[in-house]
C-alpha positions in Angstrom: 51.8 52.7 124.9 51.5 56.0 126.7 48.9 58.4 125.4 51.4 61.2 125.1 53.0 61.8 121.8 55.8 59.4 121.0 58.8 61.1 119.4 61.1 59.2 117.0 64.3 60.1 115.2 64.9 58.3 111.9 68.5 58.6 110.7 68.5 57.5 107.0 70.4 58.9 104.1 68.1 57.4 101.5 65.0 59.6 100.8 62.9 56.6 99.6 63.8 54.4 102.5 63.2 57.2 105.0 59.8 57.9 103.4 58.8 54.2 103.4 59.9 53.7 107.1 58.1 56.9 108.2 54.9 55.9 106.5 55.0 52.4 108.1 55.5 54.0 111.5 52.5 56.2 111.0 50.4 53.4 109.6 51.3 51.1 112.5 50.5 53.7 115.1 46.7 53.1 114.6 46.0 56.8 115.3 48.2 57.1 118.4 50.1 60.4 118.4 53.6 60.0 117.0 56.2 62.4 115.6 58.9 61.2 113.2 61.9 63.5 112.7 64.5 62.6 110.1 68.2 63.2 109.9 70.0 62.4 106.7 73.5 62.1 108.1 75.3 61.3 111.4 76.2 64.9 111.9 72.6 66.1 111.5 71.5 63.3 113.9 74.0 64.5 116.6 72.7 68.1 116.1 69.1 67.0 116.6 70.0 65.0 119.7 71.6 68.2 121.1 68.4 70.1 120.8 65.7 67.5 121.3 64.9 64.4 123.3 63.5 61.2 121.7 61.8 58.0 122.8 63.4 55.8 120.2 66.2 56.3 117.6 66.2 54.4 114.2 69.7 54.2 112.6 70.5 53.0 109.1 73.7 51.0 109.3 75.2 52.7 106.1 75.3 56.5 106.4 77.8 57.6 103.8 81.2 58.1 105.3 80.1 56.9 108.8 78.3 53.7 109.7 75.5 53.5 112.2 77.6 51.6 114.8 80.1 54.5 115.0 77.2 56.9 115.4 75.8 54.8 118.2 79.2 55.0 120.0 79.2 58.8 119.6 75.7 59.0 121.0 76.5 56.9 124.0 79.7 58.9 124.6 77.4 62.0 124.9 75.5 60.1 127.7 72.4 59.8 125.5 70.7 56.6 126.7 67.7 56.6 124.3 67.1 53.1 122.9 68.4 52.5 119.3 66.9 50.3 116.6 69.1 49.5 113.6 67.7 49.2 110.1 69.9 46.7 108.1 69.9 45.7 104.5 69.2 42.2 103.2 71.9 39.8 104.3 73.3 42.1 107.0 72.8 39.7 109.9 76.5 40.1 110.8 76.0 43.8 110.9 72.9 43.3 113.2 75.0 41.2 115.6 77.7 44.0 115.7 75.0 46.6 116.4 73.5 44.6 119.3 77.0 44.1 120.8 77.4 47.9 120.6 74.3 48.5 122.7 71.4 48.6 120.2 68.0 47.6 121.7 66.9 45.8 118.5 67.3 45.6 114.7 65.1 45.2 111.7 65.8 44.0 108.2 64.6 46.4 105.5 63.6 43.4 103.4 61.1 42.4 106.1 59.9 45.9 107.1 56.2 46.2 108.0 54.1 48.4 110.3 53.7 45.5 112.7 57.4 44.7 112.9 58.4 48.4 113.4 55.9 48.9 116.2 56.9 45.6 117.8 60.4 47.0 117.9 59.2 50.3 119.2 57.3 48.7 122.1 60.3 46.5 122.9 62.7 49.4 122.9 60.4 51.6 125.0 60.0 48.7 127.4 63.8 48.3 127.6 64.2 52.0 128.3 61.6 51.9 131.1 63.4 49.0 132.7 66.7 51.0 132.4 65.0 53.9 134.1 63.8 51.8 136.9 67.2 50.2 137.4 68.9 53.5 137.2 66.5 54.9 139.8 67.5 52.0 142.1 71.2 52.6 141.4 70.7 56.4 142.0 69.1 55.6 145.4 72.2 53.5 146.2 74.6 56.2 145.0 72.7 58.9 147.0 73.2 56.7 150.1 76.9 56.4 149.4 77.1 60.2 148.8 75.6 60.8 152.2 78.2 58.6 153.8 81.0 60.4 151.9 79.6 63.7 153.2 79.4 62.3 156.7 83.1 61.4 156.4 83.9 64.9 155.2 82.4 66.5 158.2 84.2 64.1 160.5 81.5 61.4 161.0 84.3 58.9 160.7 86.2 57.7 163.7 89.9 57.3 163.9 91.9 54.7 166.0 95.4 53.9 167.0 96.9 50.7 168.5 100.2 50.7 170.4 101.2 47.2 169.7 104.0 46.8 172.3 101.8 48.3 175.1 98.6 46.8 173.7 96.8 50.1 174.2 94.0 51.1 171.9 93.0 54.8 171.5 89.8 55.9 169.9 88.4 59.2 168.7 85.2 60.5 170.2 83.4 59.8 166.9 84.4 56.2 167.0 83.0 55.8 170.5 79.7 57.2 169.1 79.7 54.7 166.3 80.1 51.9 168.8 77.5 53.3 171.1 80.0 53.8 173.9 80.8 56.8 176.2 84.1 58.5 175.4 87.1 56.7 177.0 85.0 53.7 177.9 86.3 50.3 177.0 87.9 49.0 174.8 91.5 49.9 175.8 93.1 46.7 174.5 93.0 44.8 171.3 91.1 41.9 172.8 88.5 44.3 174.3 88.1 45.8 170.8 87.6 42.3 169.2 85.0 41.5 171.8 82.8 44.3 170.3 82.7 42.6 167.0 79.9 40.3 165.9 80.9 36.7 166.7 80.4 35.6 163.1 82.8 38.3 161.8 85.4 38.3 164.6 87.8 35.5 163.5 88.0 36.8 159.9 88.7 40.3 161.0 91.4 39.1 163.4 93.0 37.2 160.6 93.0 40.4 158.5 94.8 42.3 161.2 97.4 39.6 161.8 98.1 39.4 158.0 98.7 43.1 158.0 101.1 42.8 160.9 103.1 40.1 159.0 103.1 41.8 155.5 102.9 45.5 156.5 100.3 45.9 153.7 97.3 48.2 154.4 94.0 46.5 154.9 90.3 47.3 154.3 87.6 45.3 156.1 83.8 45.4 156.5 82.3 43.7 159.5 79.4 43.9 162.0 79.7 45.3 165.5 77.4 44.9 168.6 76.5 47.9 170.7 75.9 47.6 174.4 72.1 48.0 173.8 72.2 45.0 171.5 71.8 46.9 168.3 74.0 45.9 165.4 75.9 48.1 162.9 78.0 47.7 159.9 81.4 49.4 159.7 84.1 49.8 157.1 87.6 49.8 158.6 90.9 50.8 157.0 94.3 50.4 158.7 98.1 50.5 158.1 101.2 49.6 160.0 103.7 52.2 161.3 107.1 50.6 161.6 110.0 51.4 164.0 113.5 52.2 162.8 114.4 48.5 162.8 111.4 47.7 160.5 109.3 46.0 163.2 105.6 46.9 163.5 105.3 49.6 166.2 101.8 50.9 165.8 98.7 50.4 163.7 96.5 53.4 162.7 93.3 53.7 160.7 89.7 54.9 160.4 86.4 53.3 160.9 83.2 54.4 159.1 79.6 53.5 159.9 78.2 52.0 156.6 74.9 50.7 158.0 72.8 52.9 155.8 74.5 51.7 152.7 74.3 48.1 153.7 70.6 48.5 154.4 70.0 50.1 151.0 71.8 47.2 149.3 69.7 44.7 151.3 66.5 46.5 150.5 67.4 46.6 146.8 68.2 42.9 146.8 64.9 42.1 148.6 62.9 44.3 146.3 64.4 42.7 143.2 63.7 39.2 144.7 60.1 40.1 145.4 59.6 41.4 141.9 61.2 38.2 140.4 59.0 36.0 142.6 55.9 38.0 141.6 56.7 37.8 137.9 57.3 34.0 138.3 53.9 33.6 140.0 52.2 35.7 137.4 53.7 33.6 134.6 52.7 30.4 136.3 49.2 31.9 136.8 48.8 32.7 133.1 49.9 29.2 132.2 47.5 27.7 134.8 44.6 29.8 133.5 45.2 28.8 129.9 45.4 25.1 130.9 42.2 25.4 133.0 40.3 27.0 130.1 41.0 24.2 127.7 40.7 21.5 130.4 37.3 22.7 131.4 35.8 21.8 128.0 37.4 18.3 128.3 36.0 17.8 131.8 32.6 19.1 130.8 32.5 16.5 128.0 33.6 13.7 130.2 31.2 14.5 133.1 28.3 14.9 130.7 28.8 11.7 128.7 29.6 9.8 131.9 26.4 10.9 133.5 24.4 10.2 130.4 25.8 6.7 130.1 25.2 6.0 133.8 21.6 7.0 133.4 21.1 4.6 130.5 22.6 1.5 132.2 20.5 -0.9 134.1 20.9 -0.9 137.8 22.4 -4.4 137.8 24.7 -3.7 134.9 28.3 -4.8 135.4 29.4 -1.6 133.7 27.9 0.8 136.3 30.9 0.5 138.7 33.4 1.3 135.9 31.4 4.3 134.6 30.9 5.6 138.2 34.7 5.5 138.6 35.0 7.5 135.3 32.6 10.1 136.7 34.5 10.3 140.1 37.8 10.8 138.3 36.2 13.5 136.1 34.8 15.2 139.2 38.4 15.3 140.6 39.6 16.8 137.4 36.9 19.4 137.5 37.9 20.2 141.1 41.5 20.6 140.0 40.4 22.9 137.2 38.5 25.1 139.6 41.6 25.3 141.8 43.8 26.3 138.9 41.3 29.0 138.0 41.5 30.2 141.6 45.3 30.3 141.6 45.3 32.1 138.2 42.7 34.6 139.6 40.3 33.6 136.8 37.2 32.8 139.0 34.0 34.6 138.5 33.5 36.6 141.7 30.8 38.6 143.4 32.7 41.2 145.5 30.9 43.1 148.2 31.6 44.8 151.5 32.0 42.1 154.2 33.0 42.0 157.9 35.7 39.4 158.4 34.6 38.9 162.0 31.1 37.8 160.9 32.6 35.6 158.2 34.9 33.8 160.7 32.2 33.5 163.4 29.7 32.0 160.9 32.5 29.6 159.6 33.4 28.4 163.1 31.1 25.3 163.3 32.5 24.1 159.9 36.0 24.7 161.0 35.6 22.8 164.2 34.2 19.8 162.3 37.0 20.0 159.8 40.0 20.2 162.1 38.8 17.6 164.6 38.5 17.5 168.4 42.2 17.1 169.0 42.8 20.7 167.7 41.5 23.8 169.6 40.0 26.6 167.6 40.9 30.1 169.0 39.4 33.4 167.8 41.1 36.8 168.5 38.7 39.1 166.6 39.2 42.9 167.0 36.0 44.7 167.9 35.1 47.5 165.5 36.8 45.8 162.6 36.5 47.7 159.3 35.0 46.2 156.2 36.9 44.9 153.1 35.5 44.4 149.6 35.8 40.7 148.6 33.8 37.7 147.6 32.7 36.1 150.8 32.7 32.6 149.4 36.3 32.9 148.2 37.4 34.2 151.6 35.7 31.2 153.3 37.4 28.9 150.8 40.8 30.4 151.6 40.3 30.1 155.4 39.2 26.4 155.0 42.3 25.6 152.9 44.6 27.2 155.5 42.7 25.3 158.3 43.3 22.0 156.4 47.0 22.9 156.0 47.2 23.6 159.8 45.4 20.4 160.7 47.8 18.3 158.7 50.8 20.0 160.5 49.3 19.2 163.9 48.6 15.4 163.8 48.9 15.1 167.6 46.8 18.2 168.4 47.4 21.9 168.9 45.8 25.3 168.4 44.4 26.9 165.3 44.3 30.7 165.8 42.2 33.1 163.7 43.0 36.7 164.3 41.7 40.0 162.8 42.6 43.6 163.4 42.7 46.9 161.7 46.1 47.6 160.4 47.7 50.7 158.9 50.7 49.8 156.7 53.5 52.3 156.5 56.0 52.2 153.7 58.4 49.8 155.5 55.6 47.4 156.6 54.2 47.4 153.0 57.6 46.2 151.7 57.4 43.2 154.0 54.0 42.2 152.6 54.6 42.7 148.9 52.6 43.7 146.8 50.6 45.6 149.5 50.6 49.4 149.2 50.9 51.7 152.2 47.6 52.6 153.7 44.6 51.4 155.8 44.1 47.6 155.7 42.4 44.8 157.5 44.6 41.9 158.7 43.4 38.3 158.7 45.9 36.0 160.4 45.7 32.2 160.4 48.3 30.5 162.6 49.1 27.1 164.1 51.7 25.7 166.5 52.4 22.6 164.4 55.5 21.2 162.7 56.3 24.3 160.7 57.8 24.6 157.2 61.4 24.0 156.3 63.2 27.4 155.5 64.2 26.1 152.0 60.6 25.3 151.1 59.0 28.4 152.6 59.6 30.7 149.5 57.9 28.2 147.3 54.8 27.1 149.2 52.4 29.1 147.1 53.6 27.6 143.8 51.2 25.0 142.3 52.1 21.4 143.0 55.0 22.3 145.2 55.4 19.3 147.6 54.5 20.4 151.2 52.8 17.0 151.9 53.4 13.4 151.1 52.9 12.5 147.4 49.5 10.8 148.1 48.1 13.6 150.2 46.2 16.5 148.7 46.4 18.0 145.2 49.3 20.4 145.7 47.0 23.3 144.9 45.6 24.2 148.4 48.0 27.0 149.1 48.2 28.0 145.5 44.4 28.5 145.6 44.7 30.6 148.7 47.4 32.8 147.0 45.1 33.3 144.0 42.1 34.1 146.1 43.9 36.7 148.2 45.4 38.4 145.1 42.0 38.3 143.3 40.6 40.2 146.3 43.4 42.8 145.9 45.1 41.5 149.0 48.6 40.2 149.9 49.6 37.1 151.7 52.8 36.3 153.6 53.9 33.2 155.5 56.1 33.1 158.5 57.3 29.7 159.9 59.8 28.1 162.2 60.3 24.3 162.1 58.8 22.7 165.2 57.0 25.9 166.3 54.3 26.5 163.8 53.3 28.6 160.8 51.3 31.9 160.5 49.7 33.2 157.3 49.2 37.0 157.3 46.6 38.3 154.8 46.2 42.1 154.3 43.2 43.4 152.5 42.6 47.1 151.6 40.0 48.7 153.8 36.7 50.0 152.4 34.4 52.7 153.9 31.3 50.8 152.7 29.2 49.3 155.5 29.0 45.5 155.4 26.5 44.0 153.0 24.3 41.8 155.1 22.0 40.6 152.4 21.6 36.8 152.3 22.2 35.4 148.8 20.5 32.1 148.2 19.6 30.1 145.1 16.0 30.1 143.9 14.7 26.5 144.7 13.3 24.6 141.8 10.7 21.8 142.1 11.7 20.2 138.8 14.7 20.3 136.5 12.6 19.7 133.4 11.0 22.1 131.0 9.4 22.5 127.6 10.9 25.7 126.4 12.9 26.2 123.3 16.7 26.8 123.8 19.3 27.9 121.3 22.7 26.3 122.2 25.8 27.9 120.6 29.1 26.2 121.3 32.1 25.8 119.0 33.4 22.7 120.8 31.6 19.8 119.2 31.8 17.4 122.2 30.6 20.0 124.7 27.8 21.1 122.4 26.6 17.6 121.8 26.6 16.6 125.4 24.9 19.8 126.6 22.2 19.4 123.9 21.6 15.7 124.9 21.3 16.7 128.6 18.8 19.5 127.9 16.8 17.3 125.5 16.5 14.6 128.2 15.0 17.2 130.5 12.3 18.0 128.0 13.6 21.1 126.2 13.6 21.7 122.5 17.2 22.4 121.6 18.4 24.3 118.5 22.2 23.7 118.0 24.7 26.0 116.4 28.5 25.8 116.2 29.1 29.6 115.6 27.4 32.9 116.1 26.6 33.2 112.4 25.0 29.7 112.3 23.0 30.7 115.4 21.6 33.9 113.8 20.6 32.0 110.7 19.0 29.2 112.7 17.0 31.7 114.8 15.9 33.6 111.7 14.5 30.4 110.2 12.8 29.3 113.5 9.2 30.4 113.5 8.5 30.0 117.2 9.8 31.6 120.4 13.4 31.1 121.7 13.1 31.3 125.4 16.9 31.1 126.3 20.1 31.6 124.4 23.0 29.5 125.8 26.2 30.7 124.3 29.9 30.1 124.8 31.7 33.4 125.5 34.9 32.9 123.5 34.2 31.7 119.9 35.9 32.5 116.6 34.6 35.4 114.4 31.8 36.4 116.8 32.0 36.1 120.6 29.1 35.5 122.9 28.4 39.1 123.8 28.4 40.1 120.1 26.0 37.3 119.3 23.7 38.3 122.2 23.6 41.9 121.1 22.7 41.0 117.6 20.2 38.4 118.8 18.4 41.0 120.9 17.8 43.2 117.9 15.3 40.7 116.5 14.2 38.9 119.7 14.2 41.4 122.5 13.6 40.0 126.0 15.3 36.6 125.3 17.4 35.6 128.2 21.1 34.8 127.7 23.1 32.3 129.7 26.8 32.6 128.9 29.1 29.6 129.5 32.9 29.8 129.7 35.9 28.3 131.4 38.0 31.5 131.4 36.7 34.0 133.8 39.3 36.7 133.1 38.2 37.0 129.5 34.5 36.8 130.6 34.9 39.9 132.7 36.6 41.7 129.9 34.2 40.6 127.1 30.9 40.7 128.9 31.2 43.8 131.0 28.4 44.4 133.5 25.7 41.7 133.5 22.0 42.5 133.6 19.0 40.6 135.0 18.5 38.9 131.6 22.2 37.9 131.2 24.1 35.5 133.5 27.3 33.4 133.4 27.7 29.7 134.1 31.2 28.5 134.6 32.7 25.3 133.1 33.3 22.6 134.0 29.9 21.6 135.1 27.9 18.4 135.6 24.7 17.6 133.6 22.6 18.1 136.8 24.2 21.5 137.4 23.5 22.5 133.8 19.8 21.4 134.1 19.4 23.2 137.4 21.0 26.5 136.3 18.9 26.5 133.2 15.7 25.9 135.1 16.5 28.5 137.8 17.4 31.1 135.2 14.3 30.5 133.1 12.1 30.7 136.2 13.3 34.2 137.0 10.9 36.8 135.8 12.0 38.1 132.4 12.2 41.8 131.6 9.8 41.2 128.7 8.3 38.1 127.0 10.5 36.6 124.3 9.6 37.3 120.7 9.0 34.8 118.0 
């Protein structure tokens, strides 16, 4: 909701019902500024609407001599488009249906009235109104374009023509020559010469229209494309009528021709814009679904990986079960990889953005790329000197380029060229539309192109969707390009693909430019000589399987592990433990008390204790944890037992801010 005061009009003839509804509105506002005006009759409501503007109108269906539906019709007749919510009595479902048909945004039963239900309706109605405003703005732009064309016609920016049928002589006005890009009195002088100026795809249909008019003597209207001598195309709207001789035969045909290119362009842009928004909304919805699946799947994979590794470590080397358990582990690793790819697509990875130079990234990545694509493919760099920095996670950018290189390699089985190009790019308004959702302004372009088999035009709009088949069923995971899409968008960039079957594919990624100098620090993990330790760890995880396997792994590496299934249990356990707790390992998202709340309360009694948060949902991690400190870190699920042991040892070996308290 907006922070400005929300103004509502409640039309209700019952004092008690009006008081109850107003109180529920104020209660549900949770302190947000809201003003509730009341009208006790339809006439008073119309008077108030004459003097004031409102965000939402609440109409009782029964208003004495006039019902709410009649009032709604009066309101709409006065061009008031404010969303209306109906309040109906118990059993008035038929009335609610009638109200919705009349144009109401929503309805509420008085029998089920509550602060939450009222505010849910308010949010829905305001959202509907915002959508109406956006749609109205697009329609207004289209109407303004049409008005400009009407004004152009008024001041004679509309050509006239005449065709002497018997003599086959065509006469044009000077304005019509201008529309066609010709000098006055230049061809066409005949009907065939006129038809030759039409777009080949529209010529036959327009000729049929003319011939039908000659037969029926009925006026015609026709829209078609023309080709100017310089190759430019224009849209025109033609009108014509037959002039008959005394004997009733067609003698002449006369009419007008108007240039409607601007209107057609506006219509096309509107359709393209709506299509881009629909595709973006679809990808956003798929991303939310993917992120939710990956969150739950990460716990499952963590448990399978952990128990599989533990079982493998306890089997004798000559055990006949080792091969089967190893296969379980390999399959689980593939599942974990899929989970990470889903997180990348849904933009839920934990990132470390910093200012980077894409030229340096691509140059450093070249040896890996050459090894990846093979000797039959040539790697070509076209890197612009003086390239500006972007703010992104270098590792994610490298992953995106590698995925695109794999895609290019598979499209060039007989060899070809993989081209990596960078340049500074300033996107104007028109260019930004082509690279939705990029905004106009300074950007850095990263282009990855190949001269391979290309992508079918039918498949091209869908290639970034997860599991969309661009390869054979047994090749890849179907997430490579979806991962690239998620990475680019997580770095605030945009990605577009252009392809022609048989001539290759080019991916264009635009990233907002930053004025920060490139961060050249080398980030490397602290080496550990051993994965074992003797410290005391407090493990808090609400998933029983994940908690059990993590505890078992850490115990096998020498640690003393205190286990808790909730934040409250963890605090009680820590209070009863007499010794030091060297590390708190806590899941981020838990019922009743999340990981951050637990860590804050834990530090009150044991300051200096390090906290390692674990989670499979980075979006909520960023939201819940805020800025991390040297004594707080995040470890992302799913992970292997070795990775857990290594991260625990590395984090414990970092110098603490202060020694942990007993």
